[in-house]
Structure formats: C-alpha cells, structure tokens
Kinemage of the C-alpha trace (Angstrom):
@kinemage 1
@onewidth
@group {chain A} dominant
@subgroup {mainchain}
@vectorlist {calphas} color= white
{ca met a 1} P -38.443 0.062 -28.906
{ca gln a 2} L -38.766 0.910 -25.236
{ca gln a 3} L -35.479 2.028 -23.695
{ca arg a 4} L -34.147 -0.414 -21.138
{ca arg a 5} L -33.217 0.900 -17.724
{ca tyr a 6} L -31.001 -1.191 -15.498
{ca glu a 7} L -31.887 0.372 -12.180
{ca ser a 8} L -29.928 -2.059 -9.987
{ca ile a 9} L -26.773 -1.400 -12.012
{ca arg a 10} L -27.494 2.313 -11.853
{ca arg a 11} L -27.847 2.193 -8.059
{ca thr a 12} L -24.624 0.212 -7.740
{ca ala a 13} L -22.782 2.722 -9.908
{ca gln a 14} L -24.147 5.598 -7.853
{ca ala a 15} L -23.085 3.907 -4.620
{ca ile a 16} L -19.554 3.343 -5.951
{ca glu a 17} L -19.359 6.952 -7.089
{ca thr a 18} L -20.473 8.150 -3.651
{ca arg a 19} L -17.875 5.980 -1.908
{ca ala a 20} L -15.183 7.305 -4.222
{ca gln a 21} L -16.233 10.926 -3.628
{ca ile a 22} L -16.136 10.435 0.134
{ca ala a 23} L -12.779 8.652 0.046
{ca glu a 24} L -11.230 11.334 -2.162
{ca ala a 25} L -12.544 14.094 0.114
{ca ala a 26} L -11.178 12.278 3.171
{ca arg a 27} L -7.778 11.868 1.565
{ca asp a 28} L -7.588 15.553 0.603
{ca leu a 29} L -8.588 16.734 4.076
{ca phe a 30} L -6.486 14.253 6.050
{ca leu a 31} L -3.414 15.246 4.073
{ca ser a 32} L -4.038 18.999 4.108
{ca arg a 33} L -5.383 19.436 7.644
{ca gly a 34} L -4.109 16.343 9.399
{ca trp a 35} L -5.944 13.474 11.011
{ca ala a 36} L -6.833 15.205 14.280
{ca asp a 37} L -8.217 18.376 12.685
{ca thr a 38} L -10.520 16.641 10.205
{ca thr a 39} L -14.066 15.679 11.203
{ca val a 40} L -16.627 13.461 9.522
{ca arg a 41} L -18.748 16.571 8.963
{ca asp a 42} L -15.799 18.199 7.147
{ca val a 43} L -15.472 15.162 4.907
{ca ala a 44} L -19.189 15.147 4.167
{ca lys a 45} L -19.167 18.823 3.200
{ca gln a 46} L -16.131 18.381 0.951
{ca ala a 47} L -17.736 15.347 -0.731
{ca gly a 48} L -21.081 17.066 -1.174
{ca val a 49} L -23.010 14.493 0.865
{ca ser a 50} L -24.611 14.411 4.304
{ca ala a 51} L -22.760 13.336 7.432
{ca pro a 52} L -25.189 10.384 7.904
{ca thr a 53} L -24.199 9.207 4.421
{ca val a 54} L -20.544 9.148 5.461
{ca tyr a 55} L -21.385 7.235 8.626
{ca ala a 56} L -23.547 4.773 6.702
{ca thr a 57} L -20.791 4.217 4.155
{ca tyr a 58} L -17.652 4.079 6.302
{ca arg a 59} L -18.991 3.943 9.891
{ca asn a 60} L -16.581 6.510 11.384
{ca lys a 61} L -13.374 8.448 10.742
{ca ala a 62} L -11.235 5.385 11.415
{ca gly a 63} L -13.291 3.496 8.854
{ca leu a 64} L -12.462 6.168 6.309
{ca ala a 65} L -8.752 5.839 6.980
{ca arg a 66} L -8.997 2.042 6.803
{ca ala a 67} L -10.649 2.304 3.402
{ca leu a 68} L -7.874 4.600 2.214
{ca ala a 69} L -5.257 2.161 3.488
{ca asp a 70} L -6.944 -0.722 1.672
{ca ser a 71} L -7.042 1.284 -1.538
{ca ala a 72} L -3.352 2.104 -1.132
{ca asp a 73} L -2.473 -1.578 -1.543
{ca leu a 74} L -4.178 -1.575 -4.945
{ca thr a 75} L -1.958 1.220 -6.237
{ca gly a 76} L 1.059 -1.067 -6.135
{ca asp a 77} L -0.557 -3.264 -8.827
{ca val a 78} L -0.642 -6.688 -7.200
{ca pro a 79} L -1.541 -8.488 -10.470
{ca gln a 80} L 1.652 -7.155 -12.056
{ca leu a 81} L 3.664 -8.355 -9.059
{ca leu a 82} L 2.096 -11.819 -9.215
{ca ala a 83} L 2.714 -12.089 -12.951
{ca arg a 84} L 6.400 -11.368 -12.478
{ca leu a 85} L 6.753 -13.648 -9.457
{ca glu a 86} L 5.028 -16.553 -11.224
{ca asp a 87} L 6.801 -16.147 -14.550
{ca pro a 88} L 8.369 -19.563 -15.321
{ca ala a 89} L 11.556 -17.786 -16.371
{ca ala a 90} L 11.821 -15.819 -13.107
{ca asp a 91} L 14.832 -16.474 -10.884
{ca pro a 92} L 15.368 -15.236 -7.298
{ca gln a 93} L 17.101 -12.058 -8.450
{ca ser a 94} L 14.292 -11.112 -10.822
{ca gln a 95} L 11.715 -11.925 -8.130
{ca leu a 96} L 13.473 -9.561 -5.734
{ca ala a 97} L 13.419 -6.926 -8.474
{ca ala a 98} L 9.675 -7.490 -8.909
{ca met a 99} L 9.048 -6.990 -5.194
{ca ala a 100} L 11.212 -3.868 -5.123
{ca ala a 101} L 9.249 -2.505 -8.092
{ca phe a 102} L 5.985 -3.156 -6.266
{ca asp a 103} L 7.211 -1.300 -3.175
{ca arg a 104} L 8.388 1.588 -5.334
{ca arg a 105} L 4.941 1.851 -6.985
{ca leu a 106} L 3.201 1.613 -3.607
{ca tyr a 107} L 5.288 4.327 -1.972
{ca glu a 108} L 5.299 6.552 -5.036
{ca arg a 109} L 1.510 6.469 -5.453
{ca ala a 110} L 0.276 6.043 -1.867
{ca gly a 111} L 3.166 6.885 0.440
{ca asp a 112} L 1.278 9.863 1.834
{ca ile a 113} L -1.589 7.596 2.914
{ca ile a 114} L 0.762 5.056 4.482
{ca leu a 115} L 2.436 7.788 6.530
{ca leu a 116} L -0.948 9.231 7.482
{ca val a 117} L -2.218 5.875 8.758
{ca arg a 118} L 0.997 5.239 10.669
{ca glu a 119} L 0.863 8.663 12.315
{ca ala a 120} L -2.836 8.399 13.160
{ca gly a 121} L -2.175 4.969 14.631
{ca arg a 122} L -0.213 6.584 17.451
{ca thr a 123} L -3.524 7.698 18.972
{ca glu a 124} L -6.059 5.444 17.210
{ca pro a 125} L -5.630 1.727 18.080
{ca glu a 126} L -7.776 0.683 15.116
{ca leu a 127} L -5.453 2.448 12.701
{ca ala a 128} L -2.402 1.028 14.442
{ca asp a 129} L -3.907 -2.359 13.620
{ca val a 130} L -4.381 -1.302 9.986
{ca tyr a 131} L -0.721 -0.352 9.708
{ca arg a 132} L 0.433 -3.579 11.354
{ca asp a 133} L -1.840 -5.611 9.068
{ca gly a 134} L -0.229 -4.041 6.035
{ca arg a 135} L 3.245 -4.867 7.305
{ca arg a 136} L 2.140 -8.412 8.120
{ca arg a 137} L 0.739 -8.989 4.623
{ca ala a 138} L 3.988 -7.770 3.096
{ca asp a 139} L 5.983 -10.139 5.308
{ca glu a 140} L 3.731 -13.054 4.343
{ca thr a 141} L 4.418 -12.418 0.660
{ca arg a 142} L 8.161 -12.419 1.265
{ca val a 143} L 7.981 -15.596 3.339
{ca gln a 144} L 6.145 -17.373 0.516
{ca val a 145} L 8.623 -16.244 -2.113
{ca phe a 146} L 11.778 -16.900 -0.105
{ca ser a 147} L 10.510 -20.304 1.076
{ca ser a 148} L 9.991 -21.363 -2.545
{ca trp a 149} L 13.664 -21.008 -3.377
{ca pro a 150} L 15.937 -24.070 -3.429
{ca asp a 151} L 18.463 -24.611 -0.668
{ca gly a 152} L 21.620 -22.591 -1.135
{ca val a 153} L 19.969 -19.556 -2.744
{ca leu a 154} L 19.981 -17.465 0.446
{ca arg a 155} L 23.346 -16.261 1.667
{ca ser a 156} L 25.128 -18.453 4.177
{ca gly a 157} L 23.817 -17.815 7.685
{ca leu a 158} L 20.466 -16.463 6.522
{ca asp a 159} L 17.210 -18.305 7.057
{ca val a 160} L 13.844 -17.172 5.714
{ca pro a 161} L 12.805 -15.119 8.797
{ca ala a 162} L 16.151 -13.297 8.805
{ca ala a 163} L 15.890 -12.653 5.068
{ca val a 164} L 12.425 -11.156 5.592
{ca asp a 165} L 13.864 -8.896 8.300
{ca val a 166} L 16.651 -7.697 6.003
{ca tyr a 167} L 14.170 -6.972 3.231
{ca ala a 168} L 11.921 -5.049 5.624
{ca ala a 169} L 14.878 -2.951 6.778
{ca ile a 170} L 15.889 -1.965 3.234
{ca cys a 171} L 12.583 -1.361 1.425
{ca thr a 172} L 10.733 0.999 3.749
{ca ile a 173} L 8.638 4.096 3.261
{ca asp a 174} L 11.184 6.019 5.334
{ca val a 175} L 14.119 5.019 3.123
{ca tyr a 176} L 12.069 5.889 0.048
{ca thr a 177} L 11.164 9.291 1.498
{ca val a 178} L 14.720 10.162 2.520
{ca leu a 179} L 16.124 9.252 -0.889
{ca thr a 180} L 13.430 10.913 -3.017
{ca ile a 181} L 12.732 13.996 -0.896
{ca glu a 182} L 15.965 14.741 0.946
{ca arg a 183} L 18.456 13.297 -1.541
{ca ser a 184} L 16.567 14.046 -4.778
{ca trp a 185} L 16.756 10.492 -6.105
{ca thr a 186} L 14.233 9.547 -8.768
{ca pro a 187} L 11.879 6.644 -8.019
{ca asp a 188} L 13.604 4.697 -10.804
{ca arg a 189} L 16.950 5.118 -9.089
{ca val a 190} L 15.516 3.969 -5.749
{ca glu a 191} L 14.045 0.883 -7.396
{ca arg a 192} L 17.336 -0.004 -9.092
{ca trp a 193} L 19.279 0.460 -5.860
{ca trp a 194} L 16.807 -1.627 -3.899
{ca ser a 195} L 17.010 -4.428 -6.453
{ca gly a 196} L 20.797 -4.503 -6.328
{ca ala a 197} L 21.014 -4.137 -2.547
{ca leu a 198} L 18.525 -6.952 -1.970
{ca ala a 199} L 20.414 -9.265 -4.282
{ca arg a 200} L 23.721 -8.471 -2.575
{ca glu a 201} L 22.332 -8.894 0.932
{ca leu a 202} L 20.107 -11.921 0.438
{ca leu a 203} L 21.489 -14.098 -2.346
{ca thr a 204} L 24.514 -16.340 -2.453
{ca pro a 205} L 27.155 -14.615 -4.615
C-alpha cells in the first residue's frame, strides 16, 4: 500500500514549530539581555532561522512581544477558571478563590513576560497598549462575575466598579513578586492569602 503523505498538515506543523522556536528564542533573549538590547537578527540567529522569516512571522520586535503576551494569558489556564466559575455549586467566595488561583498561575508561569511587556511599554506605545489590553480583559472578567451576584453579596458601600478596583489592588504582579521573591512566600501561600483577603474586603460578612 502506498504511504499517505499529508503535506498540508505537515506544512502547518512546520509553521507552528517555527513560530514556537522564534517565540522561545525571543523570550530567552528579552529576559536575558533586555528589550532594548535584543534585535530581530539576534532572535533569528537564536531560533536558527533567517531574519526575513522572523519578520514574515511576527512583523517586528513589538509583534514578537505581543505574541509572548498573548501566550502568557494561556498559561493561567482559562478553561480551568471558567469551569470553576460556572460550577453550579460555586458561591461568590469560591469564585473569588478561582480567580485568585488563575492570577497565581498566570504570575507564577508568565510573570517575567508580563513585567517585560510592562517595562518595554514605557518606550514602545504598541506594547503599552498590549499591557493595558491585558488589564482591561482582566477587569471585564471581574465585572461579569461580580455583576452576576445577587444584591447584598458585596460589602455595604461597594458597587461593582469599586469591587473591581479593590481586586486589582490586591492581586497584582507586584504584590506576587514582593511576597514570593522578597518575603519567600510560596505561591500556594500567596493564593490562600489572596482568597481570604478578597473575601474579607469584598463580601458581606
């Protein structure tokens, strides 16, 4: 029997592998050398491809960083978050715990990329937009969850926008970094503290 060859699938797989190689090289170089000192040519050499291939794949250096930022969101495991939020047995406290767990996973697995994009955004307007978009998407999730709760769940004096602000002030990459790096907390401990702090600050006792 003649062996079947699925060339279109093969080409797709090769393209995905090339994108992954370029993205991994960009991440390594951005984190080791810094944004300003890394060039597209450096990334191409590290990935073992030509500079035109990098440009064709990601357009420019900002496009590389945007791709890394998009991939960072995936590391938090959105499907797991949705499953916990939509669980029929979930109550507001367990939903807050689910969101805190998502943020913990995101910062633990991709905190370096988030900080890189934020820092690069100080001089690159496109990356400043990437960072703001990420913050906006997080706020939109919290608005949806908090707005679904019955009246009286939020603490007296808190409306949904204020509750979103409080959440954003507690669960940040900076708080995570201070506690895990400077204070030697484990990620588990940060997650537990976040869950309890959010419940105390946002929910009616």
